[in-house]
Phi, psi and omega in degrees: 000138178254166179294134181255158177298322180297320178298318178294322178297318178296315179303311181294322179297322177295317178302315187282330184260336176094356180201159178290329180296312180291322179296321181301321178294321181296322185255010173061048174233164169286161179298321180295323178291322178294317178297319179295321179297317178296317180298319178296318180297316179295325178292320179296322181274350180057041178200153173276135179264342179230149167272131178272111180243095189064235178266001183271149173249116182248120182302129179256188184298320178298317179295321179295329177291319182286329191306307181296327178292320179296315179297324179295318179295318179296318179296318180298320179294318179295323178296316178297318181297318179292319186293324185254010174296143182295337177272060187278357181272206185296336181267358182282173177299140190252177176291150173260108186248146174236141179220139171289166201297316181297314180293317182296328182269330191239340184245306186300318179301324180292317179298314182295320180296319183281346179252358185300319184292341180276348183070022186295321186246002183064217174267097186291146171250114189248129174251129178245123181202183179285168187303317182298319181290320178295316179300319179297320180292324178291318179301324184264016174062020175279342177232146178289321178200166178230152174237109192231160185247019176217154179296147178246140189247001180287132183291339181280355184263139165270119184245123184239117175304140188236261185261152170269136183239127180276130177258137179239147170264125186228159177206165175294148182302332181260016179297148183299339183295340181268357185269139171069024179201185180276105184290347182283345181209102182276128182290151179298325179296326177291320178297325179295327182273352185282162174263137187243146175259123190232157170284170181284155174303140185100345178281139175297324178296318180299313182295320181293319180295315179296320179297324182281323190261325187299326177300337183256326185255347176072323174206158177242117177283119191269127173267344179169154175245137185229152183274001179207153176294328178301315180295321180296315184294325179286326175295320177296317179296333178277356176093015183287336182168186177274156176221146173243108188223163176298143174302328178303323184284319192259357188297331179292315180286333173295316179297322180282349181081010180276343173230153178233135176282130178278135172265125186229175176274001181287153174293165177305138184255139179193178180203172175253144163272157184228148169258132182228144168209164181291139180300331181266007183294135172282114184273100179293166176303319180295315181292319176299320179296318180291321176302319181294321176299316180297319181297330181270356187285142174232132180285000000 
C-alpha cells in the first residue's frame, strides 16, 4: 500500500483542528475512519507523527517534518483539479488569493473587476488580513498567492517587488499642529512631539511607516493602534493624531477636505507592494496568467 492523498488530508486536518473528531468533520469521514487513516499513515512511514498525551494528539518532530510536504501534495492536487475542471472559464473554480488590507481594499478589487470577463481567476476566493497572516497562509499552501504591502522574511516564499506606493502624513484641518506656525512646512521637531495613529504589529503598513519615519523621528509617540487603515484615517480626520498612510487610502478624505497632507522637511515617503507565492508552488496556467496581469498593472 502507498501513501494516499486522503491520508495526508486527514493528517493535516488533525494538525489544524487538534483532534481526530474535528478532523473527521473537515474531511467528511467518521471519527473511526479518520483514526484508522492516521494509523495507516504512521504504519506506512514506520513512525509516530503525534505524541499521545492523554486524549490529545501533539505534533512531534516527525510530524513537523512531514507537514510542509503534505500541504504541498494537497495543494498540487487541488491545483490540478482546478486547472482541468470543465468549468475553466469565469464560472469555474477560482484562485485562492490573499491581500493585505490596503491592497485588498483599494487595488485588488479593481484588478479582479477588469479581468473578470477574461476568466483569468475564475471565481476568486479572497482573504484580506495583515501581511504577516497572508504570508503565513501562503507558506502553508492555504492561499495560491499573496499581494502584500510589507516585506516577508520566510525563506520558503518567492517575493517579487511589485508596485510603488506613496505614503503621506495627514491630519485633520483643525489639528493643533497647524496652529501658531507655518502650516506649509511642519518642522521635524514638531513631528517628533506629535501623537501618531498606527496599525497593529505584523501589519505591512506599520512596518513600512516605522521604516520610513524612525530614521528621522527616532520614536513614534502612539495615540492608538488600529486594525485597519480605514479606521486610522477616520480617527485622524476626527483629530486623534497624525497618520502616515497610502495615498490610495486617504485620497477620498483629502478631496473632501476632511484630511490635510502635511508638508515636511522629510524626504518623500514610500514603500513597495509585493507579490508572493511558495517557492514549491505548482504555478498553474491560471495562476501564471494572473501573475502576469499583476506585473503589468499600473495604479
